N, C-alpha and C positions, 0 to 999 in steps of 0.2 A: 419776242417769238421763241427764243431759246429757253427762256424761263417757263413758258407755257408747255413746251415739249418736255422740259425737265420734270415738271409736275405731273405731266401725263405718264412719263416713264416711271416716276415714283409710284403712281397709282397702280400701274401694271405690276410692278414688283411687289407692292404691298398685297395685292390680290393673290399673287402666287404664294406669298408667305402665309397668308390667311388660309389658303387651301391646304397647305402642309399641316397647319395647326388642326384643321378639321379632320384630316386623315388620322391624327393621333387623338381625336376626341377631346381636345382641350376645352377649358371653359372660356367664357368671353374675354376674360383678362388675358389668358394665354394667346388667344387669337389676335387680339390687338397688339400685344407685345411682340409676337413673332412677325406680324405684319409691319410694324414700325422698324424692327431690326432689319428686315429684308429691304424695305423701301429706302431707308436712309443710310444703311450700313456702309455701303461702298463710298459714298460721298463723305461720310463722317471720318472714316479711316484715312481717306485721301487728304482731307483738310488738316488732320492732326499730323500726318507725316510731312506735309508741306509747311507746317508751322502757321496755318491759317486758323487762329483761335480768336473767339469761339467759332466752331464750325458753322457753316451757313445754315444747316438744318436746325441748329439750336438757336439761331437768331431770327430766322423767318418761320413763324409758326405755321405757315401754309403747308409745310412738308409733313409735320406731325398730324395736322388736321386731315390732310389727304389720305395718309396711311390709316388713320382711325376710321375714316368714312369707308375706305376699301375693306377694312376688317369687318365693320358692321354689315356692310353689303353682303359679304360672303357668309357671315354668321346667320343672316336672315334668309338668304336666297341661294345657298350653295348648290342645291340640285338644279335649279334653273340656269345658273351661270355655267355649271359643269357641262351642260348640253351645248353651250356655245364656246367651248374651251379653245377652239381654233381661233376665235377672235381674241381671246386673252393671250394666246401665244403670239398673235400678230402684234398686239399692243406691247407685249414683252420684248419682241424683236426691235420695235421702234425705241423702246426705253433703253435697251442695250446699246443701240447705235448712238442715241443722243448722249447717254452717259459716257460712252467711249470718247466722243468729241469733247464733251465738257471737261473730262479728266485731262485730256491732252492739252486743251486750251488753257486750263487753270495752271498746269505745271509749266507750260511754255511762258505764260505771263509772268511767272515768278523766276524766269531765267534758268529753268532746269535743263540739264544735258539731255540729248536725244533718248538715251536709254531710260532715264527717269520719266520722260514724257510718255514713252510707250508703257512703262510699268504702271504709271498713274492712270493711263487710259484703260488698261485691263482691270486694274483694281477698282476703279470707279464703276465699271460696267458689271463686274462679277463679284465684288466684295460682299454685297448684300446677300446674294445667293449662297455664298460660302458660309457666312455667319448663320443663315437660316438652317442650312444642313447640319452644321456643327451643333447648333442648339438642340436639334432633335436626334443627335447622335447618329448621323448618316455620313457616308463618304460624300464630299461635295460633288454635286452632279456635273460640274464643269469638267471634272476629270474623267468622267465616264460616259457622258451623253453628248451627241451632236457636236457641231462646230460652234460652241458658245464663246469660250475664251479665245479661240482662233479668230472669230469675227472681230473681237475687240482688238486683238493683236494686229490684224490687217488694217483696221481703222487707224490705229496708232502709227503704224508704219506709213500709211498714206499721208497722214498729217505731217510727219517728219519730212517725207519726200517732197511734198508741195512747199513746205516751209523753206527747204533748201533752194528752191527755185524762185523764192520771193513772191509767191502767189498771194493774192488778196486774202485776208483772214476769213472773210465771209465765205469765199469760195473754198478755202481750205477746210473750214468746218463742215460745209455742205458736202464736200467730197468724202470727208471722213465718215459722216453719217451715212451717206449713200453706199459706200463700199462695205461697211460693217453690216448694214441692213440687207444688202444684196446677198452676202455670203450666208448670213443667218437665215434668210428666207429660202435660199436654195437648200440649205441643210435640213430645214423643216419639211420642205416639199419632197425632197428626194431621199430623206433619211440618211444624209451624209454624216460621216464621222471619221475621226482619225483611227489608224490601226491601234488595236489594244492588245495587251499582253495576255496570253492564255494562262489559265490557272495551272499551277504545278500539281502533279498527282499526290505530292506529299511535301513536307517542309524541306528546305535545303539540307538541314542536318540529317534528316532521315534518308534523303536521296544519296548524300555522301556516304553514310554508313552502309547503305545497300551496295553502292558502287565498290567500296573497299572490300566488302564481304564477297562480292562477285569476283573481284580481282584475286583475292586470296584463294577462293575456291578453284579458280583456273590454274593457279600456280601449284596447288596441291594435286590437281589432276595430272 
């Protein structure tokens, strides 16, 4: 069941990557490449960092096939899919929650410390999106929009908390998925987000120079 959800989440992420490629008017190869990078990127990095080689996505061809199919679907029917983007976001939220739990469980299985488990949870859920944004020269959206990484963080913490109480692993994973999915859904529905820093009116060096000039002017007066 977890594998099916994992593939479902991979498809959702692959579609989001393909849509980013469409925005930049890439050719079909670019759409497929960005789709694959988004769909399997997080899991790929996770497995490499945990020493799981070769990574699962490179052993099970289903992941690459799913990403390619998602890319082709978007390439051929982008306008129609865009009109149902709320469904894509819902699928993406499920993918985030599932990847969060899978990342935590994989790290835990290998005996990782709690902090590493949480990091792998976030990395698995958000890594593909970060790679996608970097490939198109954008600031990763997880740092600027919604409660995306925060949902993965919550899921990872829930996983650790329940593990400390010796909760059954199936319940542990289900609770992790549910908590991350709930927070992500609430963020989408109510446009929730973390406080963000306001843009400065000028660079720090320019502001410092102005401040010193003002101080000097006051002394002269």
